[in-house]
C-alpha positions in Angstrom: 0.0 0.0 -0.1 1.5 3.3 -1.0 1.4 6.2 1.2 0.5 9.7 0.2 1.0 12.8 2.3 -1.1 15.7 1.3 0.1 19.2 2.8 -2.7 21.9 3.2 -2.3 25.4 4.4 -5.7 25.4 6.1 -7.6 22.9 8.2 -9.4 20.3 6.2 -12.4 19.9 8.3 -13.1 23.0 10.1 -14.9 25.3 9.8 -16.2 23.5 6.6 -14.8 20.5 4.7 -12.5 21.6 1.8 -14.4 19.5 -0.7 -11.5 19.3 -3.2 -9.0 17.9 -0.9 -11.6 15.6 0.7 -12.7 14.1 -2.6 -9.1 13.4 -3.9 -8.4 11.7 -0.5 -11.5 9.5 -0.6 -10.7 8.6 -4.1 -7.1 7.6 -3.3 -8.1 5.6 -0.2 -10.8 3.7 -2.4 -8.0 2.7 -4.6 -5.9 1.2 -1.8 -3.6 4.3 -1.0 -3.0 5.3 2.6 -3.5 9.0 2.9 -2.8 11.5 5.7 -3.7 15.1 5.2 -1.2 17.4 7.1 -2.8 20.6 7.7 -2.2 23.9 9.4 -5.0 24.5 12.0 -3.9 28.3 12.2 -5.8 29.8 15.2 -7.8 27.0 16.5 -5.7 24.9 18.7 -8.8 23.4 20.3 -9.1 20.8 17.5 -7.5 17.4 18.0 -3.9 16.9 16.8 -5.0 13.9 14.9 -8.2 12.3 13.8 -9.5 9.8 11.4 -12.6 10.5 9.4 -14.1 8.1 6.7 -10.5 6.6 6.4 -8.9 10.0 5.9 -6.1 10.5 8.6 -5.8 14.3 9.6 -2.8 15.4 11.3 -2.8 19.1 12.5 0.1 21.6 12.8 -0.6 24.5 15.2 1.1 27.8 14.6 -1.0 30.8 15.6 -1.2 33.9 13.2 -0.2 37.3 14.5 -1.7 40.6 13.4 1.8 41.9 13.3 3.3 41.1 9.8 6.5 39.9 11.0 4.7 37.6 13.3 2.7 36.2 10.7 5.6 35.5 8.5 7.5 33.6 11.5 4.2 31.7 12.1 4.0 30.8 8.4 7.6 29.6 8.3 7.1 27.7 11.5 3.9 25.8 10.1 5.7 25.0 6.7 8.6 23.6 8.4 6.4 21.5 10.8 4.4 20.3 7.8 7.5 19.3 5.9 9.1 17.3 8.9 5.8 15.6 9.8 5.3 14.6 6.2 8.7 13.2 5.7 8.6 11.2 8.8 5.8 9.2 7.4 8.0 8.1 4.5 5.1 8.6 1.7 5.6 7.6 -1.9 4.1 10.9 -3.0 3.8 14.3 -1.3 0.8 16.2 -2.8 0.9 19.9 -2.2 -2.4 21.8 -2.1 -1.7 25.3 -3.4 1.4 27.2 -3.9 2.1 28.1 -0.2 2.8 24.4 0.7 4.8 23.5 -2.5 8.2 24.3 -1.0 7.4 22.3 2.2 6.3 19.4 0.0 9.4 19.5 -2.1 11.6 19.4 0.9 9.6 16.7 2.4 9.9 14.6 -0.9 13.8 15.4 -1.0 13.9 13.8 2.6 12.2 10.5 1.7 12.9 10.3 -2.1 9.1 10.8 -3.0 7.3 12.2 -5.9 5.5 15.7 -5.7 2.1 16.5 -7.1 1.4 20.3 -7.2 -2.4 20.8 -6.8 -2.9 24.5 -7.8 -6.5 25.5 -6.7 -5.9 29.2 -7.4 -3.6 31.4 -9.2 -1.7 32.1 -6.0 0.6 34.9 -7.1 -2.3 36.7 -8.6 -4.4 36.0 -5.2 -1.4 37.4 -3.2 -1.0 40.4 -5.6 -4.6 41.4 -5.0 -3.4 41.8 -1.2 -0.2 43.6 -2.2 2.0 43.9 -5.2 5.2 43.0 -3.2 3.6 39.8 -1.9 2.3 38.9 -5.3 5.7 39.3 -6.7 7.4 37.1 -4.0 4.9 34.4 -4.7 5.5 34.7 -8.4 9.2 34.1 -7.5 8.5 31.2 -5.5 6.3 29.7 -8.2 8.8 29.9 -10.8 11.4 28.5 -8.4 9.4 25.4 -7.3 7.2 24.5 -9.9 9.8 22.8 -12.1 10.5 20.5 -9.1 7.0 19.2 -9.1 6.8 15.8 -11.0 3.1 16.5 -12.1 0.7 19.3 -12.0 -3.0 19.3 -11.6 -5.5 22.3 -11.3 -9.0 23.4 -11.5 -9.6 24.9 -15.1 -8.0 24.9 -18.6 -7.5 28.6 -18.2 -5.2 28.1 -15.0 -3.5 25.1 -16.7 -2.4 27.5 -19.4 -1.1 30.0 -17.0 1.0 27.2 -15.2 2.4 26.1 -18.5 0.3 22.9 -18.7 -1.5 20.6 -16.1 -4.1 18.1 -15.7 -7.4 19.5 -15.1 -9.6 18.1 -12.3 -12.7 20.1 -11.9 -14.2 20.6 -8.5 -17.5 18.5 -9.0 -19.8 16.1 -7.3 -19.7 12.2 -7.7 -22.6 10.8 -9.6 -23.8 8.9 -6.7 -24.3 12.1 -4.5 -26.5 13.7 -7.1 -28.5 10.8 -7.7 -29.0 10.1 -3.9 -32.7 10.6 -2.8 -33.8 14.0 -1.6 -33.8 14.4 2.2 -36.9 17.0 2.2 -38.6 19.0 0.0 -37.4 22.5 0.6 -40.0 24.3 -1.9 -42.6 22.9 0.5 -41.0 23.3 3.7 -40.1 27.1 3.1 -43.3 28.0 1.0 -41.3 28.7 -2.0 -43.5 29.9 -4.9 -43.2 31.1 -8.5 -40.0 30.8 -10.1 -37.2 30.1 -7.6 -33.9 31.7 -8.2 -31.1 30.3 -5.9 -28.1 32.2 -4.6 -25.7 29.9 -2.5 -22.7 31.5 -0.9 -21.6 34.0 1.7 -23.8 36.9 2.4 -22.1 40.0 0.9 -24.3 43.1 1.4 -23.6 44.8 -1.9 -24.2 41.6 -4.0 -27.4 40.5 -2.0 -28.9 44.0 -2.1 -28.4 44.2 -5.8 -29.8 40.8 -6.3 -32.9 42.0 -4.2 -33.3 45.2 -6.2 -33.4 43.2 -9.4 -35.7 40.4 -8.0 -38.3 43.1 -7.1 -38.7 44.0 -10.8 -39.5 40.4 -11.5 -42.6 39.6 -9.5 -42.8 36.0 -10.5 -39.2 35.2 -8.9 -38.5 34.1 -5.4 -35.0 34.6 -4.3 -33.6 31.7 -2.3 -30.5 32.8 -0.3 -28.5 30.0 1.2 -25.6 30.9 3.5 -24.5 33.1 6.3 -22.2 36.1 6.8 -18.5 35.7 6.3 -16.9 34.0 9.4 -14.6 36.3 11.4 -15.6 39.5 9.7 -16.4 42.6 11.8 -19.7 44.5 11.2 -21.7 41.5 9.9 -23.7 40.8 13.2 -27.5 40.8 12.3 -26.6 40.9 8.5 -29.4 38.4 7.8 -32.0 40.5 9.7 -31.0 43.7 7.8 -31.2 42.1 4.4 -34.6 40.5 5.2 -35.6 44.0 6.0 -34.2 45.5 2.8 -36.1 42.8 0.9 -39.3 44.0 2.4 -38.6 47.5 1.6 -37.8 47.0 -2.1 -40.8 44.4 -2.5 -38.8 41.5 -3.3 -39.9 38.0 -2.5 -36.9 36.3 -0.8 -36.3 33.5 1.6 -33.1 33.2 3.6 -32.1 30.0 5.1 -29.0 30.9 6.9 -25.9 28.8 6.7 -26.6 25.0 5.9 -24.8 21.7 6.3 -23.0 20.6 3.1 -25.2 17.5 2.8 -28.1 19.8 2.6 -26.9 21.4 -0.7 -28.5 18.8 -3.0 -32.0 19.6 -1.6 -31.2 23.3 -2.1 -30.4 22.8 -5.9 -33.5 20.8 -6.3 -35.5 23.5 -4.9 -34.3 26.1 -7.5 -35.6 26.7 -11.1 -32.2 28.6 -11.8 -28.9 29.5 -10.1 -27.3 32.8 -9.8 -23.5 32.2 -9.6 -22.0 34.9 -7.6 -18.5 36.3 -8.2 -17.0 35.0 -4.8 -13.3 36.2 -5.5 -11.6 39.3 -6.5 -12.2 40.3 -10.1 -8.6 39.5 -11.3 -9.1 36.0 -10.2 -12.4 35.5 -11.8 -11.3 34.5 -15.4 -9.4 31.3 -14.4 -12.1 30.1 -11.8 -14.9 27.6 -12.5 -17.1 28.0 -9.5 -18.3 24.6 -8.1 -21.8 26.1 -8.0 -21.8 26.2 -11.9 -21.0 22.6 -12.0 -23.6 21.8 -9.2 -26.2 23.6 -11.2 -25.5 21.5 -14.2 -25.5 18.4 -12.1 -28.9 19.2 -10.7 -30.4 20.1 -14.3 -30.9 23.8 -13.6 -29.7 26.7 -15.8 -26.9 28.9 -14.3 -26.5 32.7 -14.7 -22.8 33.5 -14.7 -20.7 36.7 -15.1 -18.5 37.3 -18.2 -15.5 35.8 -17.2 -13.4 33.3 -19.3 -13.5 30.0 -17.6 -17.3 29.9 -16.5 -18.3 31.7 -19.8 -16.6 29.1 -21.9 -18.4 26.3 -20.2 -21.9 28.0 -20.3 -21.7 29.0 -23.7 -20.1 25.7 -25.1 -23.0 23.7 -23.6 -25.7 26.2 -23.6 -26.7 25.6 -20.1 -27.4 29.0 -18.8 -26.7 32.7 -19.5 -23.7 34.9 -19.5 -24.5 38.4 -18.4 -22.7 41.4 -16.5 -26.2 41.9 -14.5 -28.8 40.0 -13.0 -32.1 41.7 -14.1 -32.1 40.7 -17.8 -31.3 37.0 -17.3 -33.8 36.9 -14.5 -36.5 38.3 -16.8 -35.7 36.1 -19.6 -35.4 32.9 -17.7 -38.5 33.8 -15.4 -40.6 33.9 -18.4 -39.5 31.0 -20.3 -40.0 27.6 -18.4 -39.3 25.6 -21.8 -36.0 27.3 -22.0 -35.0 26.7 -18.5 -35.9 23.1 -19.1 -33.9 22.6 -22.1 -30.8 24.3 -20.6 -31.0 22.3 -17.6 -31.0 19.0 -19.7 -28.1 20.1 -21.8 -26.2 21.2 -18.6 -26.7 17.7 -16.9 -25.9 15.7 -20.0 -22.6 17.7 -20.2 -21.9 17.3 -16.7 -22.3 13.6 -16.7 -20.2 13.2 -19.9 -17.5 15.4 -18.9 -17.4 17.1 -15.4 -18.7 14.8 -12.8 -16.1 13.5 -10.2 -16.4 9.9 -11.3 -14.4 11.2 -14.4 -12.2 13.2 -12.3 -11.3 10.3 -10.1 -10.4 8.3 -13.1 -7.8 11.0 -14.2 -6.5 11.2 -10.6 -5.9 7.4 -10.2 -4.3 7.3 -13.6 -1.9 10.1 -12.8 -0.9 8.4 -9.7 -0.4 5.1 -11.1 1.8 6.7 -13.8 3.7 8.6 -11.3 4.3 5.6 -9.1 5.2 3.4 -12.1 7.8 5.9 -13.3 9.2 6.2 -9.9 10.0 2.4 -10.0 11.9 2.3 -13.3 15.5 1.7 -12.3 
């Protein structure tokens, strides 16, 4: 049984499960690999140092962040050193680095035990850091140029990001077929009293985005806006935000239902309750062009059309499969889709056909396992 050490710069399980890392770990375990996820728990030292969930072993490193920049840098260096040392002690055959921040540590761990390195780029990390500051972006750009050639293979989340990395295997963030085909737990349309055409928004509550959605929904009387999610965690000034938005909905005359945050295993019922999905932007604008929101793929899986912004990766999927609309505002798509049930149905059918053929996790798992098999076969060649 080959051992795999995954390195992650945040906690795998808390406050929510990192679904990409989780899916990859479960797929590898199902194929007979022994997987340990070494993760940096950052501020929460109340979590157990080690636990096993569904066969996935999680080992946590604790190095508290400091608001003082030099303190943050020292904490980061300490955490990455501890991750590398803990992973190397396990003598893995493969060290799997999730995002650029863990790649140097993964390479050092692999050098110590003669392991292969997989670099899994969830984001354009230098650009992500550049949004925070040009100096930080430049430093991570240098780090990527330095360490990327050391990886034995690279995987990422979209063809657009693969191009930026100079080539990579694309593993979309998607659900397995079995999850989508599972029986509904409850009928949320009935439970929540949802009427008319239900337009779903799933994600953290951002005041500016939700208020704009409510303004637009108020102009399309047949639409009920279903908002699933809560205020961003740890952000000041968000106390009572849901109540404030509910008051705003009443003020502008929008039909809206807010569920607050729901458990991940409730998401299937949320999608089944919707007639269409409004895919929010979620990340800073420079990062949007290479990102494929998981919620777009989920909408396709559950046969509902998606409305997305005019950003390269998501636009390419929606236009290629004609499974939704691309627009830089919400009002026009809401009017168009709310008034045309047949178009919604046809878009949903095209989306789910494409998802089953190309995007569902079952296909991603096949790619991941083939990649690992080839990687370890190459490692055994004398």
